[in-house]
C-alpha atoms as one frame of an Amber mdcrd trajectory, in Angstrom:
protein
   2.315 -15.494 -27.677   2.827 -12.024 -26.217   6.186 -10.638 -27.173   8.633
 -11.037 -24.321   6.726 -13.884 -22.645   8.801 -17.031 -22.542   7.097 -20.422
 -22.704   7.774 -22.617 -19.700   6.853 -25.766 -21.593   9.743 -25.582 -24.053
  12.408 -23.346 -22.563  15.044 -22.172 -24.969  18.608 -23.341 -24.293  20.756
 -20.848 -22.467  24.415 -20.548 -21.652  25.506 -21.240 -18.083  25.353 -18.110
 -15.973  28.754 -16.607 -15.193  30.013 -16.809 -11.638  28.808 -13.737  -9.706
  31.403 -11.182  -8.684  32.100 -10.635  -4.975  30.096  -7.728  -3.539  33.040
  -5.327  -3.332  34.037  -5.927  -6.951  30.452  -5.676  -8.156  29.995  -2.436
  -6.257  33.132  -0.940  -7.829  31.896  -1.971 -11.271  28.456  -0.415 -10.757
  29.817   2.774  -9.198  32.183   3.220 -12.136  29.345   2.796 -14.636  27.016
   5.208 -12.839  29.695   7.851 -12.235  29.734   8.264 -15.994  26.042   9.278
 -16.069  25.378  10.929 -12.677  26.856  13.958 -10.894  28.944  13.151  -7.828
  26.270  14.258  -5.350  23.729  11.879  -6.902  25.574   8.659  -6.098  25.909
   7.011  -2.674  27.661   3.760  -1.819  29.389   4.110   1.557  27.685   2.294
   4.439  26.837   5.429   6.420  25.250   6.980   3.305  23.188   3.968   2.251
  21.928   2.931   5.710  18.877   5.274   5.578  17.708   3.357   2.497  17.943
  -0.149   3.984  14.177  -0.545   4.560  10.835   1.109   3.982   7.972   1.331
   6.504   8.324  -2.406   7.160  11.315  -1.983   9.432  11.483  -5.627  10.554
  13.437  -6.513   7.389  16.536  -4.605   6.272  19.120  -4.890   3.509  21.820
  -2.389   2.615  21.815  -1.616  -1.129  24.926  -1.914  -3.257  24.486   1.648
  -4.529  21.887   4.412  -4.181  21.256   6.604  -7.225  19.500   9.957  -6.797
  19.030  11.260 -10.355  17.927  14.845 -10.895  16.704  14.695 -14.506  14.674
  12.329 -16.651  17.703  11.756 -18.855  19.690  10.646 -15.821  16.995   8.138
 -14.831  17.090   6.686 -18.312  20.886   6.517 -18.254  20.905   4.729 -14.876
  18.415   2.133 -16.108  20.339   1.549 -19.328  23.618   1.136 -17.442  22.094
  -1.307 -14.941  20.358  -3.230 -17.713  23.643  -3.620 -19.574  25.358  -4.901
 -16.416  22.413  -7.129 -15.353  22.151  -5.192 -12.090  18.817  -5.275 -10.225
  17.041  -1.958  -9.677  14.562  -1.091  -6.903  12.682   2.176  -7.395  11.953
   4.111  -4.196   9.719   7.074  -3.415   9.296   8.284   0.154   9.826   4.839
   1.682   6.482   4.885   3.527   5.333   1.514   2.135   4.428  -1.164   4.686
   5.145  -4.429   2.865   8.853  -4.152   2.079   8.199  -3.255  -1.550  11.075
  -0.742  -1.527  13.473  -2.916   0.461  16.792  -2.825  -1.437  18.450  -5.656
  -3.300  21.790  -6.495  -1.707  23.499  -6.658  -5.105  21.411  -3.954  -6.732
  20.815  -0.239  -7.141  18.180   1.645  -5.185  16.787   4.269  -7.569  15.494
   7.151  -5.456  12.959   9.386  -7.208  12.686  11.850  -4.331  13.936  14.754
  -6.463  11.090  14.368  -8.968   8.717  16.430  -6.845   7.322  19.013  -9.248
   3.662  19.634 -10.012   3.928  20.210 -13.751   0.452  21.606 -14.420  -3.088
  21.848 -13.079  -6.002  22.131 -15.499  -9.181  23.156 -13.642 -11.278  22.814
 -16.812 -10.429  19.144 -17.390 -10.041  18.656 -13.620  -6.641  17.021 -13.948
  -3.121  17.610 -12.686   0.145  16.400 -14.186   2.689  15.628 -11.471   6.059
  13.946 -11.166   6.241  10.620  -9.355   7.947  12.094  -6.282   5.171  14.587
  -5.504   3.554  14.024  -2.109  -0.068  12.900  -2.146  -1.280  15.787   0.005
   0.697  18.356  -2.007  -1.605  17.744  -4.995  -4.693  18.729  -2.997  -2.897
  21.721  -1.497  -1.957  22.994  -4.970  -5.437  22.348  -6.416  -7.284  23.994
  -3.520  -7.180  27.429  -5.189  -9.452  25.982  -7.888 -11.848  24.382  -5.405
 -10.507  20.928  -6.331  -8.600  18.135  -4.586  -7.130  14.654  -5.147  -9.463
  12.164  -3.468  -7.323   9.116  -2.485  -6.000   9.917   0.991  -3.884   7.190
   2.611  -3.033   7.885   6.236   0.541   8.590   5.145  -0.609  11.231   2.629
   1.446  13.944   4.289   4.606  12.047   3.228   3.836   9.303   0.693   4.408
  10.002  -2.999   2.113   9.562  -5.958   4.594   7.158  -7.577   4.386   4.937
  -4.509   0.591   5.226  -4.525   0.618   3.998  -8.126   2.892   1.089  -7.220
   0.619  -0.116  -4.409  -2.786   1.107  -5.678  -3.207   3.007  -2.407  -6.613
   3.943  -1.036  -7.496   5.751   2.174 -10.461   6.540   4.351 -12.446   8.063
   1.463 -11.851   5.299  -1.085 -15.328   3.787  -0.583 -16.987   6.720  -2.370
 -14.141   8.089  -4.484 -12.173   4.964  -5.355  -8.571   3.798  -5.087  -5.578
   5.187  -6.967  -6.648   3.102  -9.982  -9.918   5.023 -10.259  -8.241   8.425
 -10.048  -5.428   8.137 -12.605  -5.662   9.118 -16.267  -2.159   8.477 -17.578
   1.287   7.316 -16.461   4.636   7.911 -18.147   7.895   6.212 -17.284  10.627
   3.838 -18.381  11.023   0.100 -18.697  14.004  -1.599 -17.086  15.819  -1.294
 -20.427  15.387   2.496 -20.337  12.684   2.572 -23.019   9.977   5.220 -22.728
   6.559   3.755 -21.934   3.106   5.254 -21.480  -0.046   3.814 -19.948  -3.529
   5.303 -20.321  -4.486   8.338 -22.364  -5.746  11.895 -22.062  -8.634  10.809
 -24.282 -11.677   8.891 -23.045 -10.344   5.701 -24.602  -6.859   4.273 -24.935
  -5.545   3.196 -28.338  -4.493  -0.448 -28.301  -4.471  -2.495 -25.109  -5.467
  -0.542 -21.997  -2.672  -1.489 -19.578  -3.241   1.256 -17.019  -4.766  -1.173
 -14.529  -1.847  -3.555 -15.104   0.842  -1.097 -14.016  -1.165   0.390 -11.119
  -0.565  -1.954  -8.215   2.316  -3.761  -9.938   4.671  -2.760  -7.080   7.480
  -1.399  -9.226   7.983  -4.683 -11.087   6.994  -3.574 -14.589   8.117   0.035
 -15.036   9.550   3.080 -13.257   6.894   5.787 -12.847   8.054   9.338 -13.545
   4.957  11.330 -14.482   1.303  10.841 -13.556  -1.864  12.579 -14.734  -4.387
  12.442 -11.889  -8.076  13.255 -11.713  -9.231  16.069  -9.472 -12.706  16.358
  -7.950 -14.590  19.379  -6.594 -14.205  19.958  -2.889 -17.582  19.248  -1.232
 -19.477  22.212   0.164 -19.890  20.431   3.478 -18.756  17.285   5.251 -19.992
  15.858   8.563 -19.110  12.657  10.351 -21.008  10.402  12.757 -19.081   8.836
  15.622 -21.026   5.703  16.584 -20.301   3.474  19.599 -21.196  -0.215  19.875
 -21.078  -2.543  22.858 -20.541  -5.568  20.623 -18.307  -6.017  17.550 -20.984
  -8.084  15.805 -23.413  -5.181  16.033 -20.800  -2.839  14.560 -20.028  -5.237
  11.702 -23.721  -5.697  10.964 -24.229  -1.919  10.944 -21.570  -1.540   8.240
 -23.382  -4.067   6.045 -26.698  -2.401   6.901 -25.556   1.011   5.688 -24.430
  -0.384   2.327 -27.590  -2.491   2.035 -29.661   0.665   2.519 -28.124   2.059
  -0.661 -25.943   4.575   1.142 -22.338   5.077  -0.015 -20.684   7.195   2.680
 -17.661   9.343   1.908 -15.879   7.328   4.600 -16.806   4.323   6.735 -14.131
   3.260   9.228 -14.110   0.881  12.193 -11.798   0.605  15.216 -11.819  -1.948
  18.015 -11.494  -1.183  21.734  -7.678  -1.551  22.025  -7.108   0.751  19.069
  -9.629   3.272  20.378  -7.787   3.391  23.700  -4.421   3.850  21.990  -5.495
   6.745  19.776  -7.594   8.472  22.432  -4.612   8.604  24.751  -2.581  10.109
  21.893  -4.860  12.702  20.236  -7.911  12.986  22.558 -10.400  12.719  19.719
 -13.393  12.228  21.999 -13.804   8.475  21.488 -15.922   6.268  23.764 -13.430
   4.171  25.740 -16.162   1.779  26.924 -17.215   0.815  23.401 -16.122  -2.559
  22.020 -16.009  -0.949  18.569 -16.611   2.473  17.063 -17.594   3.509  13.537
 -16.791   6.751  11.748 -19.392   7.394   9.024 -18.898  10.511   6.901 -21.225
  12.243   4.480 -20.205  15.004   2.080 -21.920  17.106  -0.589 -24.341  20.007
  -0.450 -25.787  20.918   2.968 -29.123  19.403   1.954 -27.542  16.138   0.781
 -25.449  15.841   3.911 -28.373  16.499   6.250 -30.470  13.815   4.551 -27.657
  11.232   4.484 -26.671  11.846   8.114 -30.283  11.283   9.126 -30.514   8.041
   7.117 -27.194   6.692   8.427 -28.095   7.576  12.015 -31.328   5.650  11.690
 -29.520   2.558  10.355 -26.847   2.726  13.066 -29.459   2.886  15.816 -31.430
   0.043  14.254 -28.313  -2.127  14.400 -27.674  -1.420  18.053 -25.467   1.664
  18.333 -25.207   2.573  22.013 -24.301   6.217  21.326 -24.072   8.624  18.370
 -22.256  11.936  18.067 -22.434  14.061  14.899 -19.719  16.641  14.200 -21.094
  20.134  14.656 -18.463  21.953  12.606 -15.313  21.363  10.555 -13.060  21.519
  13.601 -14.970  18.726  15.331 -15.076  16.657  12.134 -11.289  16.841  11.894
 -11.032  16.017  15.595 -13.095  12.841  15.134 -10.933  11.835  12.170  -7.676
  12.667  13.955  -7.815   9.418  15.900  -8.246   7.273  12.820  -5.570   9.162
  10.906  -3.113   8.690  13.782  -3.725   5.005  14.419  -0.210   3.996  13.368
   1.780   6.536  15.410  -0.534   5.884  18.372   0.352   2.199  18.183   4.025
   3.119  18.090   3.612   4.839  21.474   2.424   1.653  23.208   4.777  -0.886
  21.640   8.461  -0.901  20.632   7.516  -2.447  17.271   4.404  -3.254  15.318
   3.600  -5.114  12.130   0.706  -3.637  10.157  -1.160  -6.286   8.179  -3.395
  -5.613   5.191  -6.044  -7.992   3.901  -9.572  -7.746   2.558 -12.676  -9.723
   3.469 -16.401  -9.533   2.613 -18.030  -6.823   4.757 -20.386  -9.328   6.369
 -17.380 -11.126   7.933 -15.947  -8.096   9.779 -17.027  -9.350  13.212 -15.888
 -12.889  12.387 -12.344 -11.780  11.571 -12.158  -9.566  14.676 -13.148 -12.470
  16.906 -10.686 -14.727  15.088  -7.904 -12.210  15.682  -8.783 -12.079  19.373
  -8.296 -15.852  19.536  -4.968 -15.483  17.708  -3.775 -13.003  20.336  -3.997
 -15.793  22.903  -2.448 -18.330  20.529   0.620 -16.225  19.744   0.750 -14.348
  23.078   0.882 -10.950  21.357  -1.463  -7.954  21.409  -3.230  -6.653  18.310
  -5.037  -3.354  17.664  -7.465  -3.234  14.750  -8.515  -0.480  12.381 -10.562
  -1.267   9.265 -11.609   0.469   6.088 -14.913  -1.127   6.992 -16.823   0.096
   3.952 -14.766  -2.015   1.555 -13.665  -4.725   4.004  -9.981  -3.729   4.068
  -8.350  -4.736   7.368  -5.324  -3.173   9.052  -4.555  -5.230  12.172  -1.467
  -3.894  13.963   0.395  -6.712  15.703   2.407  -5.339  18.631   5.752  -6.909
  19.503   9.265  -6.188  20.720  12.007  -7.161  18.292  14.493  -7.127  21.185
  12.683 -10.025  22.837  13.652 -13.491  21.582  11.095 -15.080  19.273   8.605
 -12.162  19.266   9.304 -11.217  15.647   8.842 -14.853  14.624   5.531 -15.056
  16.507   4.417 -11.778  14.912   5.170 -13.244  11.466   3.138 -16.359  12.270
   0.320 -14.186  13.641   0.275 -12.096  10.458   0.293 -15.154   8.191  -2.616
 -16.587  10.184  -4.643 -13.397   9.669  -3.980 -13.478   5.920  -4.843 -17.159
   5.548  -8.006 -16.699   7.621  -8.994 -13.781   5.386  -8.647 -15.993   2.312
 -10.683 -18.732   4.005 -13.437 -16.169   4.649 -13.598 -15.324   0.949 -11.148
 -12.436   0.940  -7.667 -11.649  -0.328  -4.220 -11.301   1.246  -3.835  -7.618
   0.417  -5.944  -4.531  -0.064  -3.660  -1.534  -0.580  -0.261  -2.148   1.019
   0.949  -4.622  -1.578   2.716  -7.959  -1.258   6.357  -6.859  -1.296   8.449
  -9.289   0.740   6.003  -9.426   3.654   3.283 -11.528   1.997   5.284 -13.682
  -0.418   4.474 -16.884   1.470   0.793 -16.007   1.685   0.667 -15.667  -2.110
   1.246 -19.448  -2.113  -1.984 -19.842  -0.143  -4.135 -17.705  -2.414  -2.753
 -18.491  -5.877  -1.914 -21.716  -7.648   1.435 -22.451  -9.293  -0.176 -21.833
 -12.702  -1.550 -18.456 -11.623   1.834 -17.413 -10.239   3.494 -18.466 -13.498
   1.016 -16.339 -15.474   2.020 -13.358 -13.334   5.685 -14.114 -13.993   4.824
 -14.245 -17.693   3.376 -10.750 -17.543   6.496  -9.494 -15.780   8.730 -11.060
 -18.440   6.792  -9.198 -21.133   7.958  -5.912 -19.580  11.229  -7.013 -17.969
  12.656 -10.115 -19.696  15.790 -10.139 -17.537  13.802  -9.913 -14.305  15.890
  -7.031 -12.963  13.194  -4.597 -11.795  12.379  -5.112  -8.100  13.171  -8.840
  -8.240  12.414 -11.420  -5.553   9.167  -9.791  -4.434   5.405 -10.073  -4.957
   5.326 -13.358  -6.940   6.618 -16.487  -5.164   8.631 -19.086  -7.055   7.426
 -22.720  -7.155  10.383 -23.632  -4.939   9.354 -21.070  -2.319   5.759 -22.292
  -2.291   6.892 -25.911  -1.990   9.098 -25.048   0.992   6.296 -23.015   2.587
   3.956 -26.001   2.195   6.478 -28.253   3.938   6.783 -25.731   6.774   3.005
 -25.685   7.226   2.943 -29.481   7.418   5.779 -29.502   9.947   4.054 -26.774
  11.962   0.754 -28.685  12.028   2.577 -31.822  13.167   4.145 -29.917  16.038
   0.862 -28.487  17.274
């Protein structure tokens, strides 16, 4: 049995848990312990100071943390973790707070550990094409620093101007160029950090192989449940000599979905392959004026990069496939300015949606590419069912969906209907052979949907892995993996809901 994994068949006897302290007393206890290891400016606990930390990008759910710690040194991070571990206080690590699944939502009786001050690029090695950065470094800052060497960091989530590499590691973030260059997982060499107990831990290796078990892919995408990330060695790739993008319009979503599958079937791996439906196209065009066809039912953005000769050949091949599958219009970027203009709409899909709705809930699931049109049509039917609008943008090349459900939290029952709408999308994705998440993580948003995709045994195996790293269950607790009790209650709710239909 793996050390730290507790058997559920023969649980060891344990003493009754002590009665929890009231919040005010617990807060005083934690503040006192952390004042001994942190400077005064690095500790927040008053309501007005902790309110900015009460949610991440999923603003529908909020909790005020007991305490916020803002350490400035590695030693201080270790000391905070050791103090919280000794007091059995939950810890939620937080980067920039741009996550969209509630992964950084605080624990009411816990410490939010902000790593915002760990924003240094330690080194860039153009020969090995790697950079060593602290967890609080912004995604885009890596590429900006590496540009002098003709290199950049390929994963580019839409929030790259603000999101941090530590958060990217937690969620295994992707972006519009992940089809060709991979997700965070494929672009990381090594991670250093601490366990909940404050023990140093390292995943991966600078060498081509890792001694012992290779746990790099275990920690990437673990949503801050296994370790606190402090230092990351990332891969850098040469900046392409040229990049051009095709803007393709379709008068039918099925034609657009088939064209995506057709491009991949032709053996072409574009640098980017994105899809937007008509409502999303209208929203972003009104915002950034990217030159999109407002009459199209769906548009595709298909990018090629490489040498001028490679790009010219690939653009020609992709254009041929797009026309064969029924594209009603094609426009190819003539220069870098126009390429960025075409991409500006896709990159601003979220803020554009915020202009047309008081609130939105951005979902994140993955389906087989051949089902892209099927899920779009299903979502259109759900709009009528739940009486809410939805704009859709897809990482079409790898089948990763980002439906944005529009609602107004000030209107009675709209948040509840948005939650039901989102759950329906996730469950439909699973039924179509997909998964409930692609790159945003589970957090608190998709806990119930985990009950749909995974069995009780599979969930218990995931809990077992967590216990191997965090036996007390203090690191980002209550997220990602649903308990058997939660799944049982969710099942009863589904039965009751079906009976009421």
